[in-house]
N, C-alpha and C positions, 0 to 999 in steps of 0.2 A: 504494500500500500504506500502511495506517495504521501510524504509528510504534509500535514495540513488538510488532507482530503478524507480523513477517517469518517466524517459524518455525512458523506455524500449519500444521496438516495438516487434511485433510477431516474426520477424526474429531473434531477440536476444534470443528467447526461444529455438533456434536450436543449436545443437552442431556443431562446425566447422568441416568440413571434411566429416562426415558420414551422415549428414542430419537427425539425430534422435533428439528427444526432450531432452532438458536439464533437467534431473530429479531433480536436486538440485533446480533450479528456480521454477519448477512446484510445488515442495513441499513447497517452501517458499511463493509463491504468490497466490496459489489457494486452494479452498476447495476440499475435496475428490471427490465429484460428478463432479466438474469442471475439475479436473485432468483426471478423467476417460474419459470424453467427448473429451478432448484435445488429449489424447493418441489414441483415435479412429480415429483421422484425419490422413489419410495416407500421408506421405511426399514423393514427387517424388524425386528420386536421381538426376534427371536432373535439378532440381531447376529452373523451368520455371519462367518468370516474373510474378509479382502480377497482378491479374485482378479481377474485380467484377464478382461474380457468382450469378445467379438467382436460388434460391432453388426450385422453382416450375417447372423447366424444366430439363429434364434428362441431357441435354448437358450444362446446366448452363447459356444459352444465353436467355436474356430477350426478350419477344415479347408481344405486346398488347394482342394478342389472348390468350397467356398462362396466362397473368394477369387476363383477364376476366374469364377464366376457374378456376383460383385459387380462385377468389372472389365468383364465383358461388358455388364452392364446400365448401368453408370455411366461408361463410357469417355469419352463426350463431355464430361460435367461435369468429369472429371479431366484433360481435354485429352490423352487417350491414343489419339485417333483415333476412328473410327466404329464401334467394336466394339458399341455399344449398339444399332445398327440391326439387328444380327444377334445373337443371344443370346436375349434374352427374346422378341423378335418371332418368330424362327425356331422357338422351342420351341412356341408356340401355333399359329402359322399352318400349319405343316406337319401338325400333328395335326388341325386343323380340316379341312384339305383332304383328308386321308386317310380321314375318316369316310364310310362308304357311305350318304349321303343325297342328296337332289336338289341339283343345283347352285344353285338359287335359295335353298335353305335355307342352304347354305354362304356365299353372298354376303350374305344377310341377317345371318348370325351374325358375319361379319367387320365389317359395319357396326355391329352392337351392340358388339363389342369396341372399336371405334374411336370410340364415342360419336357416331356419325354418323346416328342415327335421328332422325326428326322428332318427337320427344317434345314434349309441351307445354312442358316446361322449356326445351328447346333453342329452341323457337319464341319463347317469351316473352323469352328473352335477346336476341333480335334484333328483335322487334316489340313495342313498348311497349303495354301495356294488354291483351295477349292472355291468355286464361284459362290458368292454369298448373296447375289442379287435375287430379288423376288422372281419366282418362276412364272408369275402371271402378269405383272406390270413391268418387270425388268428395270425398275427405277430406284428401289430402296432395298435396304438390308432385310432379308427374309427371316425376321423373327416371327414367333408365333403371334405376337400382338399385331405386327404389321399384316401378316397374311390373313388373319381372321377378323381384324377390325379396320385397319387403315388402308389396305389395298383397295384400289378403285373397283375391283371385281367383288370384294367383300362388301363394300359400300352399296354397290348395285344390288347384291343379294339381299341385304337387310332391308333396303328400301322396297324392293320388289315383294318381299314377304310381309311388309308392314311392321317390322320390328325396329322401330326408330331407337328404342332404348339401347340396342346393340351398336349403334353408330356413334353414341355420345363419347366424347373424349374424357377419360378419367385418369387419375394418377395411378402409379404402380405398374405392375406387370400384367401378364395375361390372366393370372389367377384373380387379381383384383378386379379386372374388367369383367370376368365371368361372374364373380360373386355380385358385383354391383348391378349388372344387367339382369341376373337371375332375380334379384329382389324387386326389380321394377317391372318384369314381365309377368303376365298372368299365368296361372297354373297350366292352362292348355297350351300356352306359348312356349313352355319349357321344352317340350318334345320337339317343336318346330325349330327352336334355337339349336338344340343338340343335333338334329338331323341336318340342318343347314350347314353347321360346321363340318359334319362328316361328309356331306355332298361336296363341299368346297375342297376338302382335302382329297377326295376321290378325283375331282376334276383336275386339281393341281397335278396329281400323279400321272393322269392321262396326258396332260400337256407335256410333262417332262419326257415321257416315254413315246411321244409322237403319235398317240392315238386320238388326239383332239387339238383343236385350236382354241384360244381363249374366247369363251362365250358366256358372259354372265347369265343370259337367259336360260342356257342349258342347265346351269346349276339350280336356278329357280325351279325349272320344270322337274329336274331330278328330285329335288327336295319335296315338292308337292306330290310327285308320284309315290315316293316312299311313304310319306305321311298318309296318302290315300290307301296304300296297301296295308299299313299298320292299323288304320281305323276302319278297314273293311269297306272302303268307298265313301265313308262319311265326310272325309276332309274335302275332296273335290266337289261333292254335292253341296257342301256348305259354302264353298267359294263361288259356285256357278249358279246358285239359286235353285238347285235341284234339277237342272236341265240335263244332267248327265254328260254334258259336253266337256271339252278341254277347259282347263283353267284359263279364264280371260281376265286380264287386268288392265287398268288404265295406264296410259303412258306416265312414267315416273316424272313428277314435276321437278323443274329446276327452281332457280331463284324466282320468287314472285314479287312484282312491284307493289308498292303501297297504294292505298286508295288516294284519290285527289285530296289535296290540302295536307297530306302527311308526307313525311320523309321516312325512309327506312335506313337505319344505321346497322351495318353488320360488323361484328367484332370477332377477333380470334386471338389466341395467345399460344406461344410456344416456349417451353422451358428447356434450355440446353445447359447441362451441367458444365460448369467452368466458363460459360459465356453469359449467363443471365437469362433474362426474359425478353422475348420479342412480342410486341403487340401490334395487330393490324386493325385499322378502322377505315370504313368507307361509308359514305352517305350518298344515297341516290333518291331521285324523285320518282313520280308515278310512271314516267317514260323509261326509267332505267338509266337515265343520264347521271353521270358522276358529278356531285356537287363539291365534295371535298373528301380528303382521306389523309391517312398518316401511317407511318411506321414508327413505332416508339420502342426504344431499347432501354431496359433497366438492368443494372449490373447485379441486382439482388437475385438470389436463387430461391424463389418462392415455391410453395406447393402448387401443383397445377391448378387446383380449384381456386386458390388465392389469385394466381396469375390470370385465370379466365375472368374472375370477378373484377380484378383491377382493370382488365381491358374494357369491361362494361362501364366501369367508373370513368375511364378516359373518354369513352364514347359519349357518355352523358355530359361530361364537362365541355366537350367540343360542341355538342348540341346547344348547350346554354350559351357558349361563346358566340356561336353563329346566329343566335336568336330564333331558333326553331321552337314552335309552340306545340305542334302535333307530331309525335315521334313514335315509330315502331322500332324497338331495339331488338336485334336478332343475334343469338349466340348458339353455337353448337355444343355448349356445355349445359346439359340438362339440370345438374344440381344447382347451378347459378340461377337459371330461369325459374326453377321451382322455388328456390329460396326467395326470389324477388316477388313472385306471385303470392306467396304465403306471408310476405313481409316478416320473414323469420328473424327472430332475435336470438342472441346468444353472447358468449364471452370469448369465442375464439377469434383469431385474426380474420378468418373468412367472414365471420358474423359482423366484425367491425367494418369490413369493406362493404358488405351488404347495407349496413346502416348508413354509411357515407353516401352510397348511391341513392337510397330512399330519401335522404335529407335534401337532395338536389331536385327531387321530383316536383316540388312546389313551383318550380320555374316553368312548368309546362301546363298547358290546358288539358292535354291528353298524352299519356305515354302508355304503350302496350309492350309487354314482354313476350317475346316469341322465340320458340326453339326451332332450329333448323338443322338438318343433317349436315355432316361435314362435307359431303359431296356437293351440297348446294350452298356452301359457304366459301367458295373457291377464292373470291377476290380478297376477302379479309384474310384468308389463310395464306395467300401469296404475300400480302403485305406484312404478315407476322413472321415471315421467313426471309428477311432481306439478306441478300448475298452480294457484296460483303455486308456484314451486319452494321448498318449505319441508320441513324434516325433521320427521317425526312417527313415532309408534309407537302400537300399540294391542294390547289383549288381548281376545279374543273378536271378535264381528262387529258389536257394537252401534254402534261409532263409525266404521264404514267409509264412505269417501267414496262418493257415488252411483255413479260410474263403476266403482269397484272392486266395490261390492256387486252391480252388474249382472253383472259378469264372474263373480263367485262363484255367483250364481244360475244363470247359464248352465251352468257346470260341473256344478252339482248336477242340472240337468235332463238332462244327457247321461248321468250315471251311474245315474240312477233308471230 
């Protein structure tokens, strides 16, 4: 401890007026890794009163149930016995095994949850020089999370099946994505989700071995055919109104423009370890014309939910700055949109960002929170992934980067 600073409180580490950290005190009092962790704590400009926050609950509020779940999941790490082997494991395994699908689908899904599939990422980790790019899109590292959630073929599959919960971006790995999607899907949709993953893996293998070209529609058809066989014809009859015909579905919608007098602001965020957070914002009118946009870079390493909420906050701030009064704000992060619709309160950092957003809503005569799939949030996603990573802003569409401009033109082609 530095002499004369023994009585310091956390509040004394903040700059007066702007609510940022006092860098001089951080340098004097803390080690480098401690300073980095402190800087990653987001400070609310509204300076709410101090409260205790429970780290094991998303809203920061302690409950006995959450404490039990925390101990069941982390028992080994806390040297409390083998409770973690049963707890989180039991919750998912028993539910998977009780879903009425083929046994081979259940066994495949257990492998997916355990990261035991022979994805190119897993193979490349064991065999040097192996191709690690996605077998379907050939653009990104083929991890399980990319293949089953982020790949454009997977996005088309979940949209075609109407499982929007499976497209939402969440923090963590493939197991966290499966658990979060599982909780949001209905009971009957669990089997559809499992069969969809299985059909996608089957299609991926056929593409690798030359038996198929990449075709998202064939994965949708295969999934529906398997579900129809499992349910004895009931699945397709429910989807076709009992006509007995093939499954017919409407064209998957792309980005949709706002009604007249409204503007629509799409936002997205990307967290990259060691680089910080990139946020993308774009505002368009009822014709789909770009009014303004921005790429914002933060050096902090936030939790993905906090980063997505911070992107919404930046979008709301810009809407206030430009004087918009009727706004639709769209994000592909379902937990953020859900929290805003419920006006969820809590004590976590995420909850504080939600509170900051809601505090600005009095500036609008109307604001609507809207969830959109990642596949239909392309412009904001491109702006959130600037390369090289630099902050920028623009008014109108004249200075758009080529990749962003292409995404805008695609959205225009869909609505025309």
